[in-house]
C-alpha positions in Angstrom: -109.3 -30.7 73.5 -107.8 -27.2 73.6 -104.2 -27.1 72.5 -101.3 -24.8 73.3 -100.7 -22.3 70.6 -96.9 -22.3 69.9 -95.1 -19.0 70.5 -97.6 -17.4 72.7 -96.7 -18.9 76.1 -98.0 -21.9 77.9 -100.8 -20.0 79.5 -102.7 -19.5 76.2 -104.5 -22.3 74.4 -106.3 -22.4 71.0 -109.9 -23.5 71.6 -111.1 -26.0 69.0 -114.9 -26.0 68.3 -117.2 -28.8 67.2 -117.5 -27.4 63.7 -114.3 -27.0 61.6 -113.3 -25.4 58.3 -114.0 -28.5 56.3 -117.6 -28.7 57.8 -118.2 -25.1 56.7 -116.8 -25.7 53.2 -119.3 -28.6 52.8 -122.1 -26.4 54.0 -121.1 -23.5 51.7 -120.2 -25.6 48.7 -116.8 -23.9 48.3 -113.5 -23.6 50.0 -112.2 -20.4 51.6 -109.2 -18.3 50.7 -107.6 -14.8 51.0 -107.4 -12.7 47.8 -104.9 -10.0 48.6 -105.1 -7.0 46.2 -102.0 -4.8 46.4 -101.2 -1.6 44.5 -101.1 2.2 44.6 -103.8 4.3 46.1 -106.4 4.8 43.3 -105.3 1.7 41.3 -108.8 0.2 41.8 -108.2 -2.4 44.5 -111.4 -1.7 46.6 -113.5 -1.2 43.5 -112.5 -4.6 42.1 -112.8 -6.3 45.5 -116.4 -5.1 45.9 -117.3 -6.1 42.4 -116.0 -9.6 43.0 -117.8 -9.7 46.3 -121.1 -8.8 44.7 -120.6 -11.4 41.9 -119.8 -14.2 44.4 -122.6 -13.1 46.8 -125.0 -13.4 43.8 -123.8 -17.0 43.5 -124.5 -17.6 47.2 -120.8 -17.7 48.2 -119.7 -16.6 51.6 -117.4 -13.6 51.1 -116.3 -10.4 52.7 -114.2 -7.3 51.8 -111.5 -6.1 54.2 -110.8 -2.5 53.0 -107.8 -0.4 54.0 -109.8 2.7 55.0 -112.5 0.7 56.8 -110.2 -1.2 59.2 -108.7 2.1 60.3 -112.0 3.3 61.5 -112.0 0.7 64.3 -109.7 -2.4 64.3 -106.6 -0.2 63.5 -107.9 3.2 64.5 -105.0 3.7 66.9 -102.4 3.3 64.2 -100.7 6.0 62.1 -98.7 5.6 58.9 -95.1 5.1 60.0 -93.5 2.0 58.5 -93.8 0.2 61.9 -97.5 1.1 62.2 -98.2 0.1 58.6 -96.7 -3.3 59.4 -98.8 -3.7 62.5 -101.9 -2.6 60.5 -101.3 -5.4 58.0 -100.5 -7.9 60.8 -103.9 -7.3 62.4 -105.6 -7.5 59.1 -103.9 -10.8 58.3 -105.0 -12.3 61.7 -108.5 -11.1 60.9 -108.4 -12.6 57.5 -107.2 -15.9 58.9 -110.2 -16.1 61.2 -112.5 -15.4 58.2 -110.9 -18.2 56.3 -111.4 -20.5 59.2 -115.1 -19.4 59.2 -115.4 -20.5 55.6 -115.3 -17.1 53.8 -113.6 -15.9 50.7 -111.7 -12.8 51.9 -111.0 -9.9 49.5 -108.4 -7.8 51.1 -107.7 -4.4 49.5 -104.5 -2.8 50.9 -101.7 -0.8 49.4 -99.3 -3.0 51.3 -96.3 -1.5 49.6 -93.5 -3.6 51.2 -92.8 -7.2 50.1 -91.8 -8.2 53.6 -95.2 -7.1 55.0 -97.0 -9.0 52.2 -94.9 -12.1 52.9 -95.7 -11.8 56.6 -99.4 -11.7 55.7 -98.9 -14.8 53.5 -97.3 -16.7 56.4 -100.0 -15.7 58.9 -102.9 -16.8 56.7 -101.0 -19.8 55.3 -99.3 -19.8 51.8 -102.0 -22.3 50.7 -104.7 -19.8 51.5 -103.1 -16.7 50.0 -103.6 -15.4 46.4 -101.7 -12.2 45.6 -103.2 -10.0 43.0 -101.1 -7.0 41.8 -103.5 -4.2 40.8 -101.0 -2.5 38.4 -101.7 1.0 37.4 -99.3 3.9 36.7 -99.1 6.6 39.3 -100.1 9.3 36.9 -103.4 7.4 36.1 -104.0 6.9 39.9 -103.5 10.7 40.3 -106.2 11.4 37.7 -108.6 9.2 39.6 -107.8 10.7 43.0 -111.2 11.9 44.3 -109.8 12.3 47.8 -107.0 14.7 46.7 -104.4 12.5 48.4 -101.8 12.7 45.6 -102.2 16.5 45.4 -101.6 16.9 49.1 -98.6 14.5 49.0 -97.0 16.5 46.2 -97.6 19.6 48.2 -95.7 18.1 51.1 -98.8 17.9 53.3 -98.7 14.1 53.5 -95.5 12.4 54.5 -94.6 8.8 53.6 -97.2 8.7 50.8 -96.7 5.6 48.6 -95.7 6.4 45.1 -94.7 10.0 45.9 -92.6 10.2 49.0 -92.5 6.5 50.0 -91.6 3.4 47.9 -93.8 0.7 46.5 -92.1 -2.7 46.0 -93.7 -4.5 43.0 -94.7 -8.1 43.7 -92.1 -10.4 42.2 -94.4 -13.4 41.5 -98.1 -12.4 41.9 -100.7 -15.0 41.1 -102.5 -12.5 38.9 -101.7 -9.0 37.5 -104.6 -6.7 36.7 -103.7 -3.6 34.6 -106.6 -1.4 35.4 -105.6 1.4 33.1 -106.2 -1.0 30.2 -109.0 -3.3 31.5 -112.6 -2.6 32.4 -113.8 -3.3 36.0 -115.9 -6.2 34.7 -112.9 -7.8 33.0 -110.8 -7.4 36.2 -113.5 -9.0 38.4 -114.0 -11.8 35.9 -110.3 -12.7 35.8 -110.4 -13.1 39.6 -113.5 -15.2 39.5 -112.2 -17.4 36.7 -109.0 -17.9 38.7 -110.6 -19.0 41.9 -113.8 -20.8 40.9 -112.3 -24.0 39.6 -110.1 -24.4 42.7 -112.7 -23.5 45.3 -116.0 -25.0 44.2 -116.6 -28.4 45.8 -117.6 -31.4 43.8 -121.2 -31.9 45.0 -120.9 -35.7 44.5 -117.8 -35.8 46.6 -119.4 -34.2 49.6 -122.6 -36.1 49.8 
């Protein structure tokens, strides 16, 4: 039976299907989760996310990357970069990630997400039990050297306002599940650390699901 979703008014109900998350996990052979990669622009978030996605896909896992630039082409195409719009951007991403988790996928979300309060809001939307925070830690000067889009140069020239690390703050995670120092580690090592973190917890015991 459909149930009323709290906080959205009595005229809205959450429709429950005949296939649930546990059913999808049994079919996939693994649980679902959100891996949230946060850090400066150029730190390596998207590159790592896609490397992990490829490795998991090769193992027949259901997985998908939600990338900061990509969602602004459509889902969040109407938003700018004020603090309020950044918060709304991440709220929409979190709601999308929550649906992917319900669908049985491992979500790799690559977003600067500079404010702790926004990351905490994401955690609450997807559920703390479904949220793994990965701090992609890289010094700003190294990120600038990697900057193929010229964003840091434009920010230092005053052409971009509210640019994280230059004219806007970044709040370092206080207790991330994993820290990847990409200026000291290879891409392969970073991806492997994530896989080694999630695999024991997510893979289903085949004997237990028969």
